[in-house]
C-alpha positions, 0 to 999 in steps of 0.5 A: 260488942254490946248493943247498949253501947251502940245506941247512945253513940249513934244517937249522939252522932245524929244529934250533933249532925242535926244541931249543926244544921239548925237555924233560929229565926225570931218574928217580933210583933209588927203592930204596936205595942212592941211586946218584950217577946216574939210572936213566933220563933222558928227553929229548923222545921218547927214553929213555936207560937206565943200564946194568942188571945181572942183579940183583934188588931186593935186589942179588943176582945172578940164578943161572945164569951169563951166561944167568941174568944176561942174562935178569934184566938184560933183564927189569929193562930191560923193567920200566924201559921200561914204567914210563916209557911205552916197551917193548922193541919201541921200543928203538933201541940197546943196549950190552952189556958182558961180564966175559968176551967169550967168553960172547958167544954164550951171552948172544946166545941169551938176548938174542934172545928179548927182541928177536925182531923189531925188533933194536936197533943194538948194540955189545958189548965185554968189560969188566974189573970190572963192578959186584957181580961181574956177568957182564953189564951192558946199557944201552939207548936207546928211543923213548917215546910 
């Protein structure tokens, strides 16, 4: 039998078996205001976080420009991951959006302190008009369990 015929069939069976076991959990924001999105969604063993800016529970941006906001955004991410049974060591992918791509190196200096060993795959881009006038917004995907 042709081996190219067997590979798609085996993959389809594996995918079907996985699809039957996948559960989805939505985690809305607990604090006001009530946003029209979840702060995290768990699908099986994967956790998808909404973007985090460098703000506190009252919505005030952290002082210190891009460095302060990056630090606070990653602390917010760390807290959300730990609340959902994961950690920064289990992050596999991040997307970094910055109001000024010229601040990329300064953001990286702080970012690396949160990912000293296992560095997730990452994309970074300049964005126009982040919420609350933030300098940076970071979203991550992590493994749970």
